[in-house]
MIDOSE-1310 file (N, C-alpha, C; in nm, 2 decimals, decimal comma, always signed):
residues 87
mwpc	+0,08/-0,11/+0,01/+0,00/+0,00/-0,01/+0,09/+0,12/+0,00; +0,07/+0,21/-0,09/+0,15/+0,33/-0,11/+0,30/+0,31/-0,10; +0,36/+0,23/-0,19/+0,51/+0,21/-0,18/+0,59/+0,34/-0,18; +0,68/+0,35/-0,10/+0,77/+0,46/-0,08/+0,85/+0,48/-0,22
gecr	+0,87/+0,59/-0,26/+0,94/+0,62/-0,39/+0,83/+0,65/-0,50; +0,71/+0,63/-0,48/+0,61/+0,66/-0,58/+0,53/+0,79/-0,55; +0,59/+0,87/-0,46/+0,54/+1,00/-0,43/+0,64/+1,11/-0,44; +0,61/+1,23/-0,40/+0,70/+1,34/-0,40/+0,77/+1,38/-0,27
cdes	+0,77/+1,28/-0,18/+0,82/+1,31/-0,04/+0,98/+1,32/-0,05; +1,03/+1,40/+0,04/+1,18/+1,40/+0,05/+1,23/+1,30/+0,16; +1,35/+1,30/+0,19/+1,40/+1,21/+0,30/+1,34/+1,24/+0,44; +1,31/+1,36/+0,46/+1,24/+1,39/+0,59/+1,10/+1,35/+0,60
grgg	+1,04/+1,30/+0,49/+0,90/+1,26/+0,50/+0,81/+1,37/+0,45; +0,85/+1,48/+0,41/+0,77/+1,59/+0,36/+0,76/+1,59/+0,22; +0,65/+1,63/+0,17/+0,64/+1,64/+0,02/+0,54/+1,75/-0,02; +0,52/+1,76/-0,14/+0,44/+1,86/-0,20/+0,29/+1,85/-0,18
dkwh	+0,25/+1,72/-0,16/+0,10/+1,69/-0,13/+0,07/+1,73/+0,01; -0,06/+1,78/+0,03/-0,11/+1,81/+0,15/-0,22/+1,70/+0,18; -0,22/+1,65/+0,30/-0,31/+1,54/+0,33/-0,40/+1,60/+0,45; -0,54/+1,56/+0,44/-0,62/+1,59/+0,55/-0,72/+1,47/+0,54
iprv	-0,73/+1,40/+0,64/-0,82/+1,30/+0,66/-0,91/+1,32/+0,78; -1,03/+1,37/+0,77/-1,11/+1,40/+0,88/-1,13/+1,29/+0,98; -1,12/+1,32/+1,11/-1,12/+1,22/+1,21/-1,00/+1,13/+1,22; -0,90/+1,16/+1,13/-0,77/+1,08/+1,14/-0,66/+1,17/+1,16
iett	-0,63/+1,26/+1,05/-0,52/+1,34/+1,07/-0,56/+1,48/+1,02; -0,49/+1,59/+1,08/-0,51/+1,72/+1,04/-0,43/+1,75/+0,92; -0,45/+1,86/+0,86/-0,38/+1,89/+0,73/-0,23/+1,90/+0,76; -0,16/+1,82/+0,68/-0,01/+1,81/+0,69/+0,05/+1,78/+0,56
tlca	+0,18/+1,81/+0,55/+0,26/+1,77/+0,43/+0,35/+1,66/+0,46; +0,34/+1,60/+0,58/+0,41/+1,47/+0,61/+0,36/+1,36/+0,53; +0,44/+1,27/+0,49/+0,40/+1,16/+0,41/+0,31/+1,08/+0,49; +0,19/+1,05/+0,43/+0,08/+0,98/+0,50/+0,12/+0,82/+0,52
rkmv	+0,20/+0,78/+0,43/+0,24/+0,64/+0,44/+0,34/+0,62/+0,57; +0,42/+0,72/+0,59/+0,51/+0,71/+0,70/+0,44/+0,73/+0,84; +0,31/+0,78/+0,83/+0,24/+0,80/+0,95/+0,17/+0,68/+1,00; +0,16/+0,58/+0,91/+0,10/+0,46/+0,94/+0,18/+0,37/+1,04
tpft	+0,14/+0,36/+1,16/+0,21/+0,28/+1,27/+0,18/+0,14/+1,27; +0,27/+0,06/+1,33/+0,23/-0,09/+1,34/+0,09/-0,12/+1,40; +0,06/-0,02/+1,50/-0,08/-0,04/+1,56/-0,19/-0,01/+1,47; -0,16/+0,08/+1,37/-0,26/+0,10/+1,27/-0,27/-0,01/+1,19
wyll	-0,17/-0,08/+1,14/-0,17/-0,20/+1,05/-0,25/-0,31/+1,13; -0,22/-0,32/+1,26/-0,30/-0,41/+1,34/-0,44/-0,39/+1,34; -0,49/-0,26/+1,36/-0,63/-0,23/+1,35/-0,69/-0,26/+1,22; -0,61/-0,23/+1,12/-0,66/-0,27/+0,98/-0,68/-0,41/+0,96
mlhk	-0,59/-0,50/+1,02/-0,61/-0,64/+1,01/-0,74/-0,68/+1,10; -0,75/-0,62/+1,22/-0,87/-0,65/+1,29/-1,00/-0,61/+1,23; -0,99/-0,52/+1,14/-1,11/-0,47/+1,07/-1,18/-0,58/+0,98; -1,09/-0,65/+0,92/-1,13/-0,77/+0,83/-1,22/-0,86/+0,92
hylh	-1,17/-0,89/+1,04/-1,25/-0,99/+1,12/-1,37/-0,91/+1,17; -1,37/-0,79/+1,21/-1,48/-0,71/+1,25/-1,59/-0,73/+1,14; -1,56/-0,71/+1,02/-1,67/-0,72/+0,91/-1,73/-0,85/+0,92; -1,66/-0,96/+0,96/-1,72/-1,09/+0,96/-1,78/-1,12/+1,09
gnla	-1,80/-1,03/+1,18/-1,87/-1,04/+1,31/-1,78/-1,09/+1,43; -1,64/-1,09/+1,40/-1,56/-1,14/+1,50/-1,50/-1,01/+1,57; -1,52/-1,00/+1,70/-1,48/-0,88/+1,77/-1,35/-0,90/+1,84; -1,28/-0,80/+1,89/-1,14/-0,82/+1,95/-1,14/-0,88/+2,07
lpgg	-1,24/-0,86/+2,16/-1,26/-0,92/+2,29/-1,38/-1,01/+2,30; -1,38/-1,11/+2,39/-1,50/-1,19/+2,41/-1,62/-1,10/+2,45; -1,74/-1,15/+2,42/-1,86/-1,08/+2,45/-1,92/-1,00/+2,33; -2,00/-0,91/+2,35/-2,07/-0,84/+2,24/-2,01/-0,69/+2,23
vtdq	-2,08/-0,62/+2,15/-2,03/-0,48/+2,11/-2,00/-0,41/+2,24; -2,09/-0,42/+2,33/-2,07/-0,33/+2,45/-1,96/-0,37/+2,54; -1,90/-0,49/+2,52/-1,79/-0,53/+2,59/-1,66/-0,49/+2,53; -1,66/-0,42/+2,42/-1,54/-0,38/+2,35/-1,50/-0,24/+2,39
pgmy	-1,36/-0,22/+2,39/-1,32/-0,09/+2,43/-1,37/+0,01/+2,32; -1,39/+0,13/+2,38/-1,45/+0,24/+2,29/-1,35/+0,28/+2,18; -1,22/+0,28/+2,21/-1,12/+0,31/+2,10/-1,13/+0,22/+1,99; -1,15/+0,08/+2,01/-1,15/-0,01/+1,92/-1,28/+0,00/+1,83
leam	-1,39/+0,03/+1,90/-1,52/+0,05/+1,82/-1,51/+0,17/+1,73; -1,45/+0,28/+1,79/-1,43/+0,41/+1,71/-1,33/+0,38/+1,59; -1,23/+0,31/+1,62/-1,13/+0,28/+1,51/-1,21/+0,20/+1,39; -1,29/+0,10/+1,43/-1,36/+0,01/+1,33/-1,45/+0,11/+1,25
eiis	-1,52/+0,19/+1,32/-1,62/+0,30/+1,25/-1,55/+0,38/+1,16; -1,43/+0,44/+1,20/-1,35/+0,53/+1,11/-1,30/+0,45/+0,98; -1,25/+0,33/+1,01/-1,20/+0,25/+0,90/-1,31/+0,21/+0,80; -1,43/+0,17/+0,85/-1,54/+0,13/+0,77/-1,58/+0,26/+0,69
ewvn	-1,58/+0,38/+0,75/-1,63/+0,51/+0,69/-1,53/+0,53/+0,57; -1,40/+0,52/+0,59/-1,31/+0,55/+0,48/-1,30/+0,44/+0,37; -1,32/+0,32/+0,41/-1,34/+0,21/+0,31/-1,46/+0,24/+0,22; -1,57/+0,27/+0,28/-1,69/+0,31/+0,20/-1,68/+0,43/+0,12
hgks	-1,60/+0,53/+0,18/-1,57/+0,66/+0,10/-1,49/+0,62/-0,02; -1,39/+0,54/-0,02/-1,31/+0,49/-0,12/-1,40/+0,41/-0,23; -1,49/+0,33/-0,18/-1,57/+0,26/-0,28/-1,66/+0,34/-0,36; -1,71/+0,46/-0,29/-1,80/+0,54/-0,36/-1,73/+0,63/-0,47
gns	-1,60/+0,61/-0,48/-1,54/+0,69/-0,58/-1,50/+0,83/-0,54; -1,51/+0,87/-0,42/-1,48/+1,00/-0,36/-1,35/+1,02/-0,30; -1,27/+0,92/-0,33/-1,13/+0,92/-0,26/-1,04/+1,02/-0,32
């Protein structure tokens, strides 16, 4: 996903592009790819399971951490945003 070297970023991670992803990052010229942390990749992996009804912790939705549920909501929102052609 977004291989380095295919954008206009310099070695410091700054580029000519400005990024703004509501509820995720404020407007910045930092490389969006370099802002994706290992924990973010973990949440993206969990999202696949979430879509199939498998939650992170035992129990139901009300037993899940709020941060987890908010992350799944944001990821779903942006996946649907991309599918609608508005990315």
